[in-house]
N, C-alpha and C positions, 0 to 999 in steps of 0.2 A: 257559482252555486245557482242551480235552477230547481224549482219545485215542480213535481209532476202530478200530485194529487189536485183535484179541482179547487179545493179551498185550503188556505194556509191558516192554521189557528195561531193565536197569539203566542202560546208557549213554544210552538215549533219555530216561529219566526224569531223570537227572542233567543232561543238556543242557537239557531243558525247564525245569528249576528253577534253572539256572545255579549248580549246586553240583557238587562232585566225587563220584565213586562212593564214596569213603571216607566222605564226609559222609552219604550215603544209608545206609550200613551202620551208622554211628554212630547215626543217627536210629532205625534198626530196632532196634538193641540197647537204646536208651533207651525203646522202646515208642511213639515218635512216628510212625513209619512202619509200615504193616501188614506182616505177614510175607509174603515172596514164596513162589512155588511153584517146584518143580524142573521145568524144561522139558526137560532132557536131562542127560547126565552132567556137563557143565560149564556149563550154562546155567540161570539163574534169571530170573524175571520176575514181574510182578504181573498179575492179571486186570484188564482194562480197567475194568470196572465198579467194582472195589475202589479203584483209583487215582482214577478220576473222582469217586467219592464222597468220598474222602479230600481231594482238591483243593477240593471245594466246602465242606467243613467247615473247612479250613485258614484 
């Protein structure tokens, strides 16, 4: 699985991994998932390259 859009939103990533958004945030807090970037006042996401690299190492 590789993402092609420049940023991956939390709901897209959760759906692709078949986990909940809460699980993503737990993984982030535990240091398992890379830190997201702020895309807007209420939107966060990850750079495509960061997530693709993380998926390859996973």
